[in-house]
C-alpha positions as CSV (number, residue, x, y, z in Angstrom):
1,X,44.5,48.2,45.2
2,X,42.5,44.9,45.9
3,X,41.0,43.3,42.8
4,X,37.7,41.6,42.8
5,X,35.6,39.9,40.2
6,X,32.0,41.0,39.4
7,X,29.3,39.4,37.2
8,X,28.3,42.3,34.8
9,X,26.3,40.2,32.1
10,X,24.1,37.0,32.0
11,X,22.8,35.2,29.0
12,X,21.2,32.0,28.1
13,X,19.9,30.1,25.0
14,X,17.6,27.1,24.7
15,X,17.3,25.3,21.3
16,X,13.6,25.7,20.0
17,X,12.7,22.2,20.2
18,X,10.7,21.8,23.3
19,X,9.8,18.0,24.4
20,X,7.2,17.6,27.0
21,X,7.1,14.5,29.2
22,X,4.0,13.6,27.2
23,X,6.0,14.1,23.9
24,X,8.7,11.9,25.2
25,X,6.5,9.1,26.6
26,X,4.8,8.8,23.1
27,X,8.4,8.5,21.7
28,X,9.5,5.8,24.3
29,X,6.1,3.9,23.8
30,X,7.4,3.3,20.1
31,X,10.2,1.4,21.6
32,X,8.0,-0.4,23.8
33,X,9.3,1.6,26.9
34,X,6.6,2.7,29.4
35,X,6.7,6.0,31.1
36,X,4.4,8.9,31.9
37,X,4.3,12.5,32.8
38,X,3.1,11.5,36.4
39,X,6.0,9.1,36.6
40,X,8.8,11.7,35.4
41,X,7.3,14.5,37.5
42,X,7.1,12.5,40.7
43,X,10.8,11.3,40.6
44,X,12.4,14.5,39.4
45,X,10.0,17.5,39.2
46,X,10.8,17.6,35.4
47,X,7.8,18.5,33.0
48,X,9.9,19.6,29.8
49,X,13.3,19.8,28.1
50,X,14.7,21.2,25.1
51,X,16.7,19.2,22.4
52,X,19.1,20.7,19.9
53,X,18.7,19.5,16.2
54,X,21.5,17.1,14.7
55,X,23.5,19.8,13.2
56,X,23.6,22.1,16.2
57,X,26.7,21.8,18.4
58,X,27.5,23.1,22.1
59,X,29.3,26.0,20.6
60,X,26.3,27.0,18.7
61,X,24.3,27.0,21.9
62,X,27.1,28.8,23.6
63,X,27.3,31.6,20.9
64,X,23.8,32.5,21.4
65,X,24.0,32.7,25.2
66,X,27.5,34.7,25.0
67,X,25.9,37.3,22.7
68,X,23.2,37.8,25.3
69,X,25.6,38.1,28.1
70,X,28.0,40.4,26.2
71,X,25.0,42.7,25.3
72,X,24.0,42.9,29.0
73,X,27.5,43.7,29.9
74,X,27.8,46.4,27.3
75,X,31.0,44.8,26.1
76,X,32.3,44.1,22.4
77,X,33.4,40.5,21.9
78,X,37.1,41.7,21.6
79,X,36.9,43.1,25.0
80,X,37.0,39.5,26.3
81,X,40.6,38.2,27.1
82,X,39.7,34.8,28.3
83,X,36.9,32.3,27.5
84,X,36.2,29.4,29.9
85,X,33.7,26.9,28.5
86,X,32.3,24.2,30.9
87,X,30.9,21.2,29.0
88,X,30.7,17.4,29.0
89,X,29.5,17.4,25.3
90,X,32.2,19.3,23.3
91,X,32.0,19.9,19.5
92,X,34.7,17.3,18.9
93,X,35.3,13.9,20.3
94,X,37.7,14.2,23.1
95,X,37.2,17.9,23.3
96,X,40.0,18.4,20.8
97,X,40.2,21.2,19.8
98,X,38.3,22.8,22.7
99,X,34.8,24.1,22.3
100,X,36.1,27.2,23.9
101,X,38.5,27.7,20.8
102,X,35.5,27.2,18.4
103,X,33.3,29.7,20.3
104,X,36.3,32.1,20.2
105,X,36.3,31.8,16.4
106,X,32.6,32.2,15.9
107,X,32.6,35.2,18.3
108,X,35.3,36.6,16.0
109,X,37.7,37.2,19.0
110,X,41.4,37.9,18.2
111,X,44.3,35.7,19.3
112,X,44.9,38.1,22.3
113,X,42.3,36.1,24.1
114,X,42.9,32.8,25.7
115,X,40.3,30.0,25.6
116,X,40.0,26.7,27.5
117,X,37.4,24.0,28.3
118,X,36.7,23.0,31.9
119,X,35.3,19.4,32.6
120,X,33.7,18.9,35.9
121,X,30.2,17.7,34.4
122,X,27.3,19.3,36.3
123,X,29.6,21.2,38.5
124,X,31.4,22.6,35.4
125,X,30.1,26.1,35.6
126,X,30.8,26.4,39.3
127,X,34.4,25.3,38.7
128,X,34.8,27.8,35.7
129,X,33.6,30.6,37.6
130,X,36.1,29.9,40.3
131,X,39.0,29.8,37.7
132,X,37.9,33.0,36.2
133,X,37.7,34.6,39.7
134,X,41.2,33.5,40.4
135,X,42.5,34.8,37.1
136,X,41.0,38.2,37.4
137,X,42.0,38.7,41.2
138,X,45.6,37.9,40.1
139,X,45.5,40.6,37.5
140,X,46.2,38.1,34.7
141,X,42.8,38.7,32.8
142,X,40.3,41.5,33.0
143,X,37.0,40.4,31.2
144,X,36.3,36.7,31.3
145,X,33.4,34.9,29.5
146,X,32.2,31.9,31.3
147,X,29.8,29.7,29.6
148,X,28.1,26.3,30.4
149,X,27.0,24.6,27.1
150,X,25.6,21.0,26.7
151,X,24.0,18.8,24.1
152,X,23.1,15.9,26.6
153,X,20.6,14.5,24.2
154,X,23.5,13.1,22.2
155,X,24.6,10.7,24.8
156,X,21.2,9.5,26.1
157,X,20.3,6.0,25.8
158,X,16.6,6.3,24.9
159,X,16.1,2.6,25.9
160,X,16.9,3.5,29.5
161,X,13.9,5.5,30.9
162,X,15.7,6.2,34.2
163,X,18.0,8.5,32.6
164,X,16.8,9.6,29.2
165,X,14.0,11.5,30.7
166,X,16.1,13.6,33.0
167,X,18.4,15.6,30.7
168,X,18.2,18.3,28.2
169,X,20.3,20.8,26.0
170,X,20.9,24.6,26.5
171,X,23.6,27.0,27.3
172,X,24.2,30.0,29.8
173,X,27.0,32.5,30.1
174,X,28.2,35.2,32.3
175,X,30.8,38.0,31.8
176,X,33.0,38.7,34.8
177,X,35.2,41.7,34.9
178,X,37.7,43.2,37.2
179,X,36.2,45.4,39.9
180,X,37.2,47.5,42.8
181,X,33.9,46.2,44.7
182,X,33.6,42.7,45.9
183,X,31.4,40.6,43.4
184,X,32.3,36.9,43.8
185,X,32.5,36.7,47.6
186,X,33.8,33.3,48.1
187,X,34.1,30.0,46.1
188,X,34.7,26.4,47.4
189,X,35.4,23.2,45.3
190,X,35.6,19.6,46.0
191,X,36.2,16.4,44.1
192,X,36.3,12.6,45.1
193,X,37.3,10.2,42.5
194,X,36.3,7.3,44.4
195,X,32.7,7.8,43.1
196,X,33.7,8.3,39.3
197,X,31.7,5.2,38.4
198,X,28.3,6.2,39.7
199,X,27.7,8.9,37.0
200,X,29.9,8.7,33.9
201,X,29.9,7.8,30.2
202,X,31.9,4.6,30.4
203,X,33.6,4.5,26.9
204,X,36.9,5.2,25.3
205,X,38.4,5.5,21.8
206,X,40.5,2.5,20.7
207,X,41.6,2.3,17.1
208,X,38.9,4.9,16.0
209,X,36.3,2.9,17.4
210,X,34.2,3.3,20.8
211,X,35.5,0.8,23.4
212,X,32.7,0.5,26.0
213,X,29.6,2.6,26.1
214,X,29.1,6.1,24.6
215,X,25.7,6.4,26.5
216,X,25.6,8.1,30.0
217,X,25.1,5.8,32.8
218,X,23.9,6.9,36.3
219,X,23.4,4.9,39.5
220,X,20.4,7.2,40.6
221,X,20.1,6.4,44.4
222,X,23.8,6.7,45.0
223,X,24.0,10.1,43.2
224,X,20.9,11.4,45.2
225,X,22.4,10.2,48.3
226,X,25.9,11.9,47.8
227,X,24.4,15.1,46.3
228,X,22.0,15.7,49.3
229,X,25.0,15.2,51.6
230,X,27.5,17.4,50.0
231,X,25.6,20.4,48.8
232,X,24.6,21.8,52.2
233,X,28.2,21.3,53.5
234,X,29.8,23.1,50.6
235,X,27.3,26.0,50.8
236,X,28.1,26.3,54.5
237,X,31.8,26.2,53.9
238,X,31.6,28.8,51.2
239,X,29.5,31.1,53.7
240,X,32.2,30.7,56.3
241,X,35.0,31.8,53.9
242,X,32.8,35.0,53.1
243,X,32.2,35.4,56.9
244,X,28.4,35.3,56.3
245,X,25.6,33.1,57.1
246,X,22.6,31.4,55.3
247,X,20.2,34.3,56.4
248,X,22.3,36.6,54.2
249,X,21.4,34.7,51.0
250,X,19.0,36.4,48.9
251,X,18.6,33.5,46.1
252,X,19.8,30.1,46.1
253,X,20.6,28.7,42.6
254,X,21.5,25.0,42.9
255,X,22.4,22.6,39.9
256,X,18.8,21.9,38.4
257,X,18.9,18.1,38.5
258,X,16.2,16.9,40.8
259,X,13.6,19.0,42.6
260,X,13.7,16.7,45.8
261,X,17.6,17.4,46.1
262,X,17.1,21.1,45.5
263,X,14.2,21.3,48.2
264,X,16.3,19.3,50.8
265,X,19.3,21.6,50.2
266,X,17.1,24.7,50.8
267,X,15.4,23.2,53.8
268,X,18.8,22.5,55.4
269,X,20.1,25.9,55.0
270,X,16.8,27.3,56.5
271,X,15.9,29.2,53.1
272,X,12.3,29.6,52.2
273,X,11.5,27.8,48.9
274,X,10.4,31.1,47.3
275,X,14.1,32.1,47.7
276,X,15.2,29.3,45.4
277,X,15.4,29.8,41.8
278,X,13.7,26.7,39.8
279,X,13.9,26.0,36.2
280,X,14.3,22.2,36.2
281,X,10.7,21.8,35.5
282,X,11.1,23.3,32.2
283,X,14.7,22.8,31.1
284,X,15.4,19.4,32.9
285,X,19.0,18.7,33.8
286,X,21.2,20.7,31.5
287,X,24.4,19.8,33.4
288,X,26.9,22.7,33.2
289,X,24.5,25.0,31.8
290,X,21.8,24.6,34.2
291,X,22.9,27.2,36.9
292,X,23.8,29.9,34.3
293,X,20.6,29.3,32.5
294,X,18.6,29.7,36.0
295,X,20.6,32.6,36.9
296,X,19.9,34.6,33.6
297,X,16.3,33.8,33.8
298,X,16.1,35.3,37.4
299,X,18.2,38.2,36.5
300,X,16.0,39.0,33.4
301,X,12.7,38.6,35.1
302,X,13.9,41.0,38.0
303,X,13.7,38.6,40.8
304,X,17.7,39.0,41.1
305,X,18.5,42.6,41.6
306,X,21.9,44.5,42.0
307,X,23.3,43.9,45.5
308,X,21.6,40.5,46.1
309,X,23.7,37.8,47.4
310,X,23.4,34.7,45.2
311,X,24.5,31.1,46.2
312,X,25.3,28.9,43.1
313,X,26.2,25.3,43.9
314,X,26.5,22.2,41.8
315,X,27.3,18.5,42.0
316,X,28.3,16.2,39.1
317,X,30.2,13.4,37.7
318,X,33.8,12.8,38.9
319,X,32.5,13.0,41.7
320,X,32.7,16.9,41.8
321,X,30.8,19.6,43.7
322,X,31.2,23.2,44.7
323,X,29.8,26.6,45.3
324,X,30.0,30.2,44.4
325,X,28.6,33.0,46.5
326,X,28.4,36.2,44.4
327,X,27.1,39.7,45.1
328,X,25.2,41.0,41.8
């Protein structure tokens, strides 16, 4: 019997503290840095984002999103036999131990479950779903919890208005299970380390201290140019693997980084803007959490229905990019 993987539950969580552009502009003005709602919206489409409190970690956000996904899937936490967490902001420095292991403990899941982090920055969720799909199809695992969780507010330089206004915190989760019916129709992943320095946190640990910078750095124009170039290509590659064309996509969920990149991708694929899920305006860029956050919102408000074909694609530091085509 051919095995497939299928998404049977989605969940999301945003920390309660909502920061509007006006709030952030006032905060930055105290530092002598000028910005405005109009400036931020015109360049990114972002109007607000959420920030976690200082004592809240990525695993805490992941826990809430996971509980929602498990409830929708009608599974107990101990039904999960693999946890994959995509994050660039792990609970512990260097991701040691993994945030997935911390999440496993908080969910009360036994040692029969494996747990691992995936680091592909904003493409992390797409990478993690692809890994989960492969494990399920191989028969190695039956129920996989995939989570994207980030507290990017911890690595933002609030003296750099070109980056600090773009990012937010949050978590999204999906439960994939072994199925006789196709769910994940195709995946395609890419990476190109030649572009590692255009989006990075250029610091390391040496002797217990940070060598370099622990703040996010981004060459905005270079990232924009590369993202626009690769997202259409990887979507078409994924469609080709599934023997489908763009007209069969019901919903496009791109990484929620910049509305102009998202609109350009939809236009190149010939998709109406109304068929693209947009949350960047209210969430900002939540890196690996952005796609599952948007997916859960569209599932729960009824836009995405059983049988719909959903194209999810992301691009992030590394440089990494990829896409997942799923039938819900």
